[in-house]
N, C-alpha and C positions, 0 to 999 in steps of 0.2 A: 679508309685508305684502299684504293683500288690497285690491284696488281695486274699488269698487262704483259703478256708474253708474245714475242715475235721470234722468228728465225731469220738469220741473215739470208740475203738473197744472193744466189749464184748468178753472176753475169755470163753472157755468152763466151767471154774470154777465159772463164774459169775462176776469176777473182770473186771472193764473197765480200759483201758490204752490208752494213747495218741500214738497209733501206726498209722503210715501213709505209703502210698505207695510212693516210690521214685525210680528214675532210676539212676544208677551209670554208667558213661561213661568215656572213655579216652579223648574224645574231645567234645566240645560243639556241640550240634545238631547231635551228632554221635549216632550210635547204642549202646545201653547200656543194662545193666542187671537190670530188675525190682526187687525190694526187699522191704520188710517191715522193717521199722525202728522205734524205740522208740524215741520220742522227749523228751529228758531227760535234764531238767534244772540243774541237779546235775552232769552231765558229763562234764568234762573239755574239751573234744575233741570228735571227731567222731571215733567210732570203728566199723569196718565191718568185716565180716567173710573173712578169707583169700581166701576161695574158690571163692568168688566174684571177687577178684583181679586176681586170676589164670584164670578164664574164660575170663577176659578182656585182658589177655596176659602178665600180670606183672610177673616178677620173684620176688616173694614176698620178699624173704630174701635179695634181692639186695637193698632194701630200708633201710633207717636209722633205726637201732634197737631202740626200745622205750619200757621201762618198765613202767607198770602201775598196780594199784591195783583196784580190783572191790569191791563191797559192802561187800563181805565176807572177805576182807583183804588179799586174796591170790595174790601173785605177778604173773603177766603175762607179756608176751613179744609180741610186735607187731612190724610192720615195716611200716614206713611212706612213702606214695606215694601221688602224686597229681592227683586228678580226677575232673570230672564235676558231679554235683548232679543236677538232674532235678526233680523239684516238680511242677507238673501240668503246664509244659511249662515255668517255671521260672528256668533258669540255673544259678548255682553258681559254682565257682571254689574253691576247698578246699583241704587242706592236710588232709588225713585221715590215721588212723592206721588200717592196715589189720592184723588180729590176728588168729592164729590157736587155741587159747585157749577159744573161745566162745563155750559153750556147744551146742550140737545139737539142743536143744529146747530153747536156750538162745536168747535174743533179741540183734540185732544190734542196735547201738545207734547213734544219732546225738546230739552233745553237743555244748558247748559254743563256742569253736574255730572251725570254719569251717561250722557252721550252724547258731547259735544264733547271730553271728556277721554279718549275712546277712539279718536277719528278726527281726521285732518286733513281739513277740509271745504272744498271749492271751490264757490261758487255762481257761476253764469254766467247772469244773468238774460236777456241778449240772445240767448244760444243756448238758453235754457230747460233748462239741465242742472245737476245737482248731482253732484259726485264725492266719494265718501267713501274715504279711505285709512286702513286700520286702523293703529294705532301700538302 
């Protein structure tokens, strides 16, 4: 069981968020795309920018279409593909939703299915830390 520690990231407006660095790849131990993701306990699944999937070589719209709603209630569409997510050399395989509807400065998210089901996660806002323990 691996234990991975991160610090919350302070945004320019002073807010701190549980943003972590991850790598998204087509195959385990393969070359992937580094990205920043929000560890979001309120997200049912992982949603990544479609551009990440395109760089990896996916035909995004060939995946199963999936409708979802964000916190503003607007309906969005994404497409499901299977990827590998690397978090500090811990690799997990997950189905993720690639979406063209994430705003330019919006966060990509890792959620319950595809991320939380691989880790026990402890958020400590007061200390500004996130601890992931692989399961």
